[in-house]
C-alpha positions as a printed NumPy array, in Angstrom:
array([[  0.   ,   0.   ,   0.   ],
       [  1.259,   3.493,  -0.82 ],
       [  0.79 ,   6.217,   1.758],
       [  0.86 ,   9.963,   1.192],
       [  0.836,  12.25 ,   4.218],
       [  0.121,  15.951,   4.161],
       [ -1.195,  18.765,   6.305],
       [  1.888,  19.802,   8.206],
       [  2.85 ,  23.412,   8.705],
       [  3.698,  26.158,  11.16 ],
       [  1.304,  26.862,  14.008],
       [  1.469,  28.731,  17.28 ],
       [  1.339,  26.949,  20.604],
       [ -2.244,  26.258,  21.592],
       [ -3.323,  26.012,  17.986],
       [ -4.423,  23.051,  15.938],
       [ -3.641,  21.168,  12.739],
       [ -5.133,  18.198,  10.953],
       [ -2.85 ,  15.776,   9.177],
       [ -4.116,  13.504,   6.429],
       [ -2.698,  10.311,   5.02 ],
       [ -4.179,   8.971,   1.817],
       [ -3.628,   5.338,   0.865],
       [ -3.681,   3.582,  -2.458],
       [ -2.795,   0.25 ,  -3.947],
       [ -4.483,  -2.164,  -1.562],
       [ -7.788,  -2.554,   0.251],
       [ -7.589,   0.278,   2.744],
       [-10.086,  -1.183,   5.175],
       [ -7.886,  -4.253,   5.707],
       [ -5.117,  -2.25 ,   7.353],
       [ -4.394,  -0.94 ,  10.784],
       [ -3.049,   2.598,  10.525],
       [ -0.727,   4.585,  12.683],
       [  0.982,   7.922,  13.125],
       [  4.531,   8.342,  14.384],
       [  6.772,  11.353,  14.726],
       [ 10.473,  11.963,  14.757],
       [ 12.763,  14.769,  15.779],
       [ 16.284,  14.805,  14.276],
       [ 18.64 ,  12.84 ,  16.46 ],
       [ 15.873,  11.038,  18.301],
       [ 14.058,   7.773,  17.812],
       [ 10.744,   7.611,  16.017],
       [  7.938,   7.986,  18.547],
       [  4.492,   6.412,  18.518],
       [  1.67 ,   8.937,  18.349],
       [ -1.572,   7.086,  17.615],
       [ -3.046,   4.06 ,  15.888],
       [ -6.447,   2.868,  14.744],
       [ -7.605,  -0.625,  13.932],
       [ -8.723,  -1.748,  10.498],
       [-12.331,  -2.11 ,  11.615],
       [-12.322,   1.249,  13.398],
       [-13.15 ,  -0.449,  16.694],
       [-10.108,   0.589,  18.675],
       [ -7.568,   3.367,  18.963],
       [ -4.461,   3.901,  21.014],
       [ -2.385,   6.964,  21.815],
       [  1.035,   7.814,  23.08 ],
       [  1.06 ,   9.258,  26.567],
       [  2.341,  12.628,  25.406],
       [ -0.644,  13.242,  23.115],
       [ -3.535,  11.645,  24.991],
       [ -6.452,  14.013,  25.335],
       [ -5.078,  16.396,  22.68 ],
       [ -4.824,  14.322,  19.494],
       [ -7.492,  12.233,  17.794],
       [ -6.958,   9.62 ,  15.112],
       [ -9.808,   8.644,  12.833],
       [-10.287,   7.097,   9.434],
       [-12.696,   7.48 ,   6.555],
       [-12.561,   4.254,   4.597],
       [-14.661,   5.656,   1.773],
       [-11.86 ,   8.154,   1.149],
       [ -8.98 ,   5.744,   1.874],
       [ -7.705,   8.321,   4.326],
       [ -6.621,   8.409,   7.938],
       [ -6.495,  11.677,   9.835],
       [ -4.726,  12.995,  12.895],
       [ -6.505,  15.926,  14.52 ],
       [ -3.995,  17.725,  16.709],
       [ -5.342,  20.239,  19.23 ],
       [ -3.69 ,  22.261,  21.979],
       [ -0.371,  21.956,  20.228],
       [  2.82 ,  22.447,  22.18 ],
       [  6.329,  23.33 ,  20.992],
       [  7.409,  19.804,  21.946],
       [  5.026,  18.457,  19.308],
       [  7.365,  19.839,  16.657],
       [  8.512,  16.908,  14.518],
       [  8.201,  15.187,  11.189],
       [  5.026,  13.117,  11.295],
       [  4.752,   9.815,   9.441],
       [  1.808,   7.568,   8.726],
       [  2.171,   3.801,   8.662],
       [  0.107,   0.733,   7.866],
       [  0.115,  -2.932,   8.782],
       [ -2.277,  -5.728,   7.897],
       [ -2.162,  -7.435,  11.317],
       [ -0.223,  -5.497,  13.919],
       [ -1.084,  -2.312,  15.759],
       [  1.856,  -1.693,  18.022],
       [  3.787,   1.235,  19.407],
       [  7.02 ,  -0.119,  17.939],
       [  7.813,   1.593,  14.638],
       [ 10.034,  -1.251,  13.431],
       [  7.029,  -3.572,  13.408],
       [  5.03 ,  -1.497,  10.929],
       [  5.391,  -2.509,   7.302],
       [  4.286,   0.371,   5.08 ],
       [  5.343,   3.991,   5.536],
       [  4.508,   7.282,   3.952],
       [  6.849,  10.203,   3.554],
       [  6.866,  12.622,   6.442],
       [  5.116,  15.925,   6.866],
       [  6.718,  18.578,   9.04 ],
       [  4.829,  20.13 ,  11.927],
       [  6.393,  23.143,  13.622],
       [  4.835,  24.619,  16.751],
       [  6.153,  28.015,  17.787],
       [  6.089,  29.24 ,  21.37 ]])
């Protein structure tokens, strides 16, 4: 499956952004989807994930209560609504897909999109 992320940009602290990740090439509804982020020099960090059947979601501790992941299968797209943004949310955000797994470990995800940069100014 091919993934294309977009929606990043520059926002002030306290603001919001919505990232999108469009998928193509395979049956979108068969895949668990996730968002990760990475700051240069640091490991890739789990942000959120959603199951293929839309029945469950999980979030990293640093974004719980502020970010929401959801999917629209009819549009082959997964979204990450990011509210109450903080400067520490600044990173390149990546979307990922896996047919079976939905873990917080980036190495276990199989398909990746290119990143989209989110910059939160203080």
